[in-house]
SELOZA-777839 format. One record per residue: residue number from 1; z, x, y of N, C-alpha, C, CB in turn. Coordinates in nm, 2 decimals, padded with zeros to 4 digits. Glycine has a CB too. Example, Ala and Ser with C-alpha at 12.3 -4.5 7.8 and 13.67 -1.06 7.14 Angstrom:
BEGIN
+------+--------+--------+--------+--------+--------+--------+--------+--------+--------+--------+--------+--------+
! base !    nc3 !    nc1 !    nc2 !   cac3 !   cac1 !   cac2 !    cc3 !    cc1 !    cc2 !   cbc3 !   cbc1 !   cbc2 !
+------+--------+--------+--------+--------+--------+--------+--------+--------+--------+--------+--------+--------+
!    1 !  00.78 !  01.32 ! -00.57 !  00.78 !  01.23 ! -00.45 !  00.78 !  01.32 ! -00.33 !  00.90 !  01.13 ! -00.45 !
!    2 !  00.71 !  01.28 ! -00.22 !  00.71 !  01.37 ! -00.11 !  00.79 !  01.29 !  00.00 !  00.57 !  01.41 ! -00.06 !
+------+--------+--------+--------+--------+--------+--------+--------+--------+--------+--------+--------+--------+
This chain:
BEGIN
+------+--------+--------+--------+--------+--------+--------+--------+--------+--------+--------+--------+--------+
! base !    nc3 !    nc1 !    nc2 !   cac3 !   cac1 !   cac2 !    cc3 !    cc1 !    cc2 !   cbc3 !   cbc1 !   cbc2 !
+------+--------+--------+--------+--------+--------+--------+--------+--------+--------+--------+--------+--------+
!    1 ! -00.28 ! -00.38 !  01.11 ! -00.23 ! -00.24 !  01.14 ! -00.10 ! -00.24 !  01.21 ! -00.34 ! -00.16 !  01.21 !
!    2 ! -00.09 ! -00.33 !  01.31 !  00.03 ! -00.34 !  01.39 !  00.15 ! -00.38 !  01.30 !  00.01 ! -00.45 !  01.50 !
!    3 !  00.13 ! -00.46 !  01.20 !  00.24 ! -00.50 !  01.12 !  00.29 ! -00.38 !  01.04 !  00.19 ! -00.61 !  01.02 !
!    4 !  00.20 ! -00.29 !  00.99 !  00.25 ! -00.18 !  00.92 !  00.33 ! -00.08 !  01.01 !  00.12 ! -00.10 !  00.86 !
!    5 !  00.28 ! -00.06 !  01.13 !  00.35 !  00.03 !  01.22 !  00.48 ! -00.03 !  01.26 !  00.26 !  00.06 !  01.35 !
!    6 !  00.48 ! -00.16 !  01.28 !  00.61 ! -00.23 !  01.32 !  00.71 ! -00.22 !  01.20 !  00.58 ! -00.38 !  01.35 !
!    7 !  00.66 ! -00.25 !  01.08 !  00.75 ! -00.24 !  00.97 !  00.81 ! -00.10 !  00.95 !  00.68 ! -00.28 !  00.84 !
!    8 !  00.72 !  00.00 !  00.96 !  00.77 !  00.14 !  00.95 !  00.87 !  00.18 !  01.06 !  00.65 !  00.24 !  00.96 !
!    9 !  00.84 !  00.13 !  01.18 !  00.94 !  00.15 !  01.29 !  01.07 !  00.09 !  01.26 !  00.88 !  00.10 !  01.42 !
!   10 !  01.07 ! -00.03 !  01.21 !  01.20 ! -00.10 !  01.18 !  01.27 ! -00.02 !  01.07 !  01.17 ! -00.24 !  01.13 !
!   11 !  01.20 !  00.03 !  00.97 !  01.27 !  00.10 !  00.86 !  01.33 !  00.23 !  00.92 !  01.17 !  00.14 !  00.75 !
!   12 !  01.26 !  00.30 !  01.01 !  01.31 !  00.42 !  01.07 !  01.44 !  00.39 !  01.15 !  01.21 !  00.49 !  01.16 !
!   13 !  01.44 !  00.28 !  01.23 !  01.55 !  00.25 !  01.31 !  01.67 !  00.21 !  01.23 !  01.52 !  00.13 !  01.41 !
!   14 !  01.65 !  00.13 !  01.13 !  01.76 !  00.09 !  01.04 !  01.82 !  00.21 !  00.96 !  01.71 ! -00.02 !  00.94 !
!   15 !  01.73 !  00.30 !  00.92 !  01.77 !  00.42 !  00.85 !  01.86 !  00.51 !  00.94 !  01.65 !  00.50 !  00.80 !
!   16 !  01.81 !  00.52 !  01.07 !  01.89 !  00.60 !  01.16 !  02.03 !  00.54 !  01.19 !  01.81 !  00.60 !  01.30 !
!   17 !  02.03 !  00.41 !  01.20 !  02.16 !  00.34 !  01.23 !  02.25 !  00.36 !  01.10 !  02.14 !  00.19 !  01.26 !
!   18 !  02.20 !  00.34 !  00.99 !  02.28 !  00.35 !  00.86 !  02.33 !  00.50 !  00.85 !  02.19 !  00.31 !  00.74 !
!   19 !  02.24 !  00.59 !  00.87 !  02.28 !  00.73 !  00.87 !  02.39 !  00.77 !  00.97 !  02.16 !  00.82 !  00.89 !
!   20 !  02.38 !  00.71 !  01.09 !  02.48 !  00.74 !  01.19 !  02.61 !  00.68 !  01.14 !  02.44 !  00.68 !  01.32 !
!   21 !  02.61 !  00.56 !  01.08 !  02.73 !  00.49 !  01.04 !  02.80 !  00.57 !  00.92 !  02.70 !  00.35 !  00.99 !
!   22 !  02.71 !  00.62 !  00.83 !  02.77 !  00.69 !  00.72 !  02.82 !  00.83 !  00.77 !  02.66 !  00.72 !  00.61 !
!   23 !  02.76 !  00.89 !  00.87 !  02.80 !  01.01 !  00.92 !  02.94 !  00.99 !  00.99 !  02.70 !  01.07 !  01.02 !
!   24 !  02.95 !  00.88 !  01.06 !  03.08 !  00.85 !  01.13 !  03.19 !  00.83 !  01.03 !  03.07 !  00.72 !  01.21 !
!   25 !  03.16 !  00.79 !  00.91 !  03.26 !  00.78 !  00.80 !  03.27 !  00.91 !  00.72 !  03.22 !  00.67 !  00.71 !
!   26 !  03.22 !  01.02 !  00.77 !  03.22 !  01.15 !  00.71 !  03.17 !  01.15 !  00.56 !  03.37 !  01.20 !  00.70 !
!   27 !  03.06 !  01.08 !  00.54 !  02.99 !  01.08 !  00.42 !  02.86 !  01.15 !  00.43 !  02.96 !  00.93 !  00.36 !
!   28 !  02.82 !  01.23 !  00.33 !  02.70 !  01.30 !  00.33 !  02.61 !  01.26 !  00.21 !  02.72 !  01.45 !  00.33 !
!   29 !  02.49 !  01.29 !  00.21 !  02.40 !  01.26 !  00.10 !  02.45 !  01.33 ! -00.03 !  02.25 !  01.30 !  00.13 !
!   30 !  02.49 !  01.45 ! -00.02 !  02.54 !  01.53 ! -00.13 !  02.66 !  01.46 ! -00.19 !  02.57 !  01.67 ! -00.10 !
!   31 !  02.75 !  01.41 ! -00.11 !  02.87 !  01.34 ! -00.16 !  02.84 !  01.21 ! -00.23 !  02.97 !  01.31 ! -00.05 !
!   32 !  02.74 !  01.14 ! -00.18 !  02.70 !  01.01 ! -00.24 !  02.64 !  01.04 ! -00.37 !  02.61 !  00.93 ! -00.15 !
!   33 !  02.55 !  01.14 ! -00.38 !  02.49 !  01.18 ! -00.51 !  02.59 !  01.22 ! -00.61 !  02.39 !  01.29 ! -00.48 !
!   34 !  02.69 !  01.29 ! -00.57 !  02.80 !  01.34 ! -00.66 !  02.87 !  01.22 ! -00.72 !  02.89 !  01.43 ! -00.59 !
!   35 !  02.90 !  01.12 ! -00.63 !  02.96 !  01.00 ! -00.68 !  02.88 !  00.92 ! -00.78 !  02.99 !  00.90 ! -00.56 !
!   36 !  02.75 !  00.93 ! -00.76 !  02.66 !  00.86 ! -00.86 !  02.63 !  00.95 ! -00.98 !  02.52 !  00.83 ! -00.79 !
!   37 !  02.68 !  01.07 ! -00.98 !  02.67 !  01.15 ! -01.10 !  02.53 !  01.23 ! -01.10 !  02.68 !  01.08 ! -01.23 !
!   38 !  02.48 !  01.25 ! -00.98 !  02.35 !  01.31 ! -00.97 !  02.36 !  01.44 ! -00.88 !  02.24 !  01.22 ! -00.91 !
!   39 !  02.26 !  01.53 ! -00.90 !  02.25 !  01.64 ! -00.82 !  02.12 !  01.63 ! -00.74 !  02.27 !  01.78 ! -00.90 !
!   40 !  02.11 !  01.70 ! -00.63 !  01.98 !  01.70 ! -00.56 !  01.87 !  01.75 ! -00.65 !  01.99 !  01.79 ! -00.43 !
!   41 !  01.89 !  01.85 ! -00.73 !  01.79 !  01.90 ! -00.83 !  01.75 !  01.79 ! -00.92 !  01.84 !  02.02 ! -00.90 !
!   42 !  01.84 !  01.71 ! -00.98 !  01.81 !  01.61 ! -01.07 !  01.73 !  01.50 ! -01.00 !  01.94 !  01.55 ! -01.13 !
!   43 !  01.76 !  01.47 ! -00.88 !  01.69 !  01.36 ! -00.80 !  01.54 !  01.41 ! -00.79 !  01.75 !  01.34 ! -00.67 !
!   44 !  01.52 !  01.54 ! -00.75 !  01.39 !  01.59 ! -00.74 !  01.31 !  01.59 ! -00.87 !  01.39 !  01.73 ! -00.68 !
!   45 !  01.38 !  01.62 ! -00.98 !  01.32 !  01.62 ! -01.11 !  01.28 !  01.47 ! -01.15 !  01.42 !  01.67 ! -01.22 !
!   46 !  01.36 !  01.38 ! -01.12 !  01.33 !  01.24 ! -01.14 !  01.21 !  01.19 ! -01.06 !  01.45 !  01.14 ! -01.11 !
!   47 !  01.21 !  01.23 ! -00.93 !  01.09 !  01.20 ! -00.85 !  00.96 !  01.26 ! -00.90 !  01.12 !  01.24 ! -00.70 !
!   48 !  00.97 !  01.38 ! -00.94 !  00.85 !  01.45 ! -00.99 !  00.80 !  01.38 ! -01.12 !  00.88 !  01.60 ! -01.02 !
!   49 !  00.90 !  01.35 ! -01.21 !  00.86 !  01.28 ! -01.33 !  00.80 !  01.14 ! -01.30 !  00.99 !  01.26 ! -01.42 !
!   50 !  00.86 !  01.07 ! -01.21 !  00.80 !  00.94 ! -01.17 !  00.66 !  00.96 ! -01.11 !  00.89 !  00.87 ! -01.07 !
!   51 !  00.64 !  01.06 ! -01.03 !  00.51 !  01.08 ! -00.97 !  00.41 !  01.12 ! -01.07 !  00.52 !  01.19 ! -00.86 !
!   52 !  00.45 !  01.20 ! -01.17 !  00.36 !  01.25 ! -01.27 !  00.32 !  01.13 ! -01.36 !  00.43 !  01.35 ! -01.36 !
!   53 !  00.40 !  01.03 ! -01.37 !  00.37 !  00.91 ! -01.45 !  00.28 !  00.81 ! -01.37 !  00.49 !  00.84 ! -01.50 !
!   54 !  00.32 !  00.80 ! -01.24 !  00.25 !  00.69 ! -01.16 !  00.11 !  00.73 ! -01.11 !  00.34 !  00.67 ! -01.04 !
!   55 !  00.09 !  00.86 ! -01.07 ! -00.04 !  00.89 ! -01.02 ! -00.16 !  00.87 ! -01.11 ! -00.03 !  01.04 ! -00.98 !
!   56 ! -00.15 !  00.91 ! -01.24 ! -00.26 !  00.88 ! -01.32 ! -00.29 !  00.73 ! -01.34 ! -00.24 !  00.95 ! -01.46 !
!   57 ! -00.18 !  00.65 ! -01.35 ! -00.19 !  00.51 ! -01.36 ! -00.25 !  00.44 ! -01.24 ! -00.06 !  00.45 ! -01.39 !
!   58 ! -00.21 !  00.49 ! -01.12 ! -00.27 !  00.44 ! -00.99 ! -00.42 !  00.47 ! -00.99 ! -00.20 !  00.51 ! -00.87 !
!   59 ! -00.46 !  00.59 ! -01.03 ! -00.60 !  00.63 ! -01.02 ! -00.68 !  00.55 ! -01.12 ! -00.62 !  00.78 ! -01.06 !
!   60 ! -00.63 !  00.53 ! -01.24 ! -00.69 !  00.45 ! -01.35 ! -00.71 !  00.31 ! -01.30 ! -00.62 !  00.46 ! -01.48 !
!   61 ! -00.60 !  00.25 ! -01.25 ! -00.61 !  00.11 ! -01.20 ! -00.71 !  00.09 ! -01.08 ! -00.48 !  00.06 ! -01.16 !
!   62 ! -00.71 !  00.19 ! -00.99 ! -00.80 !  00.18 ! -00.88 ! -00.95 !  00.19 ! -00.92 ! -00.77 !  00.29 ! -00.78 !
!   63 ! -00.97 !  00.26 ! -01.03 ! -01.11 !  00.26 ! -01.08 ! -01.16 !  00.13 ! -01.12 ! -01.12 !  00.36 ! -01.20 !
!   64 ! -01.07 !  00.03 ! -01.15 ! -01.11 ! -00.10 ! -01.19 ! -01.10 ! -00.19 ! -01.06 ! -01.03 ! -00.16 ! -01.30 !
!   65 ! -00.99 ! -00.18 ! -00.99 ! -00.96 ! -00.27 ! -00.88 ! -01.06 ! -00.25 ! -00.76 ! -00.82 ! -00.26 ! -00.84 !
!   66 ! -01.08 ! -00.13 ! -00.72 ! -01.17 ! -00.11 ! -00.60 ! -01.31 ! -00.16 ! -00.62 ! -01.17 !  00.04 ! -00.57 !
!   67 ! -01.38 ! -00.14 ! -00.73 ! -01.51 ! -00.20 ! -00.74 ! -01.51 ! -00.35 ! -00.74 ! -01.58 ! -00.15 ! -00.87 !
!   68 ! -01.41 ! -00.41 ! -00.81 ! -01.40 ! -00.55 ! -00.81 ! -01.37 ! -00.61 ! -00.67 ! -01.28 ! -00.60 ! -00.91 !
!   69 ! -01.29 ! -00.54 ! -00.60 ! -01.26 ! -00.59 ! -00.46 ! -01.38 ! -00.57 ! -00.37 ! -01.14 ! -00.50 ! -00.40 !
!   70 ! -01.46 ! -00.46 ! -00.39 ! -01.58 ! -00.44 ! -00.32 ! -01.68 ! -00.55 ! -00.34 ! -01.64 ! -00.31 ! -00.35 !
!   71 ! -01.70 ! -00.59 ! -00.47 ! -01.80 ! -00.70 ! -00.51 ! -01.75 ! -00.83 ! -00.44 ! -01.81 ! -00.71 ! -00.66 !
!   72 ! -01.62 ! -00.86 ! -00.46 ! -01.57 ! -00.98 ! -00.40 ! -01.59 ! -00.99 ! -00.25 ! -01.42 ! -01.00 ! -00.44 !
!   73 ! -01.56 ! -00.87 ! -00.18 ! -01.58 ! -00.87 ! -00.04 ! -01.73 ! -00.88 !  00.01 ! -01.52 ! -00.73 !  00.02 !
!   74 ! -01.82 ! -00.83 ! -00.07 ! -01.96 ! -00.84 ! -00.04 ! -02.01 ! -00.98 ! -00.07 ! -02.04 ! -00.74 ! -00.12 !
!   75 ! -01.96 ! -01.05 ! -00.16 ! -02.01 ! -01.18 ! -00.20 ! -01.94 ! -01.29 ! -00.12 ! -01.99 ! -01.21 ! -00.34 !
!   76 ! -01.84 ! -01.26 ! -00.04 ! -01.77 ! -01.36 !  00.04 ! -01.86 ! -01.41 !  00.16 ! -01.64 ! -01.30 !  00.10 !
!   77 ! -01.86 ! -01.54 !  00.18 ! -01.95 ! -01.58 !  00.29 ! -01.90 ! -01.53 !  00.43 ! -01.95 ! -01.74 !  00.30 !
!   78 ! -01.99 ! -01.51 !  00.52 ! -01.95 ! -01.45 !  00.65 ! -01.86 ! -01.54 !  00.73 ! -02.08 ! -01.42 !  00.74 !
!   79 ! -01.77 ! -01.48 !  00.80 ! -01.68 ! -01.56 !  00.88 ! -01.75 ! -01.61 !  01.01 ! -01.56 ! -01.48 !  00.92 !
!   80 ! -01.70 ! -01.72 !  01.06 ! -01.76 ! -01.78 !  01.18 ! -01.73 ! -01.70 !  01.30 ! -01.70 ! -01.92 !  01.20 !
!   81 ! -01.80 ! -01.73 !  01.41 ! -01.78 ! -01.65 !  01.54 ! -01.65 ! -01.67 !  01.60 ! -01.88 ! -01.69 !  01.64 !
+------+--------+--------+--------+--------+--------+--------+--------+--------+--------+--------+--------+--------+
């Protein structure tokens, strides 16, 4: 659990530093998207399309993986003291 929180904290700090550096260079997210030929609306559309594709596949996969993981976890020998 600590590794997840530590990793998330590192991502937040690096993102903050990168954002500050880009802001110091007078760059904004909208300008970067325009340079890439995207609009904020198109980015949201792509994210929604990706989520609509990924969520059913995640659910379907978890219907197989979770029971297999549970059986393996239950059949594993107990750990020592």
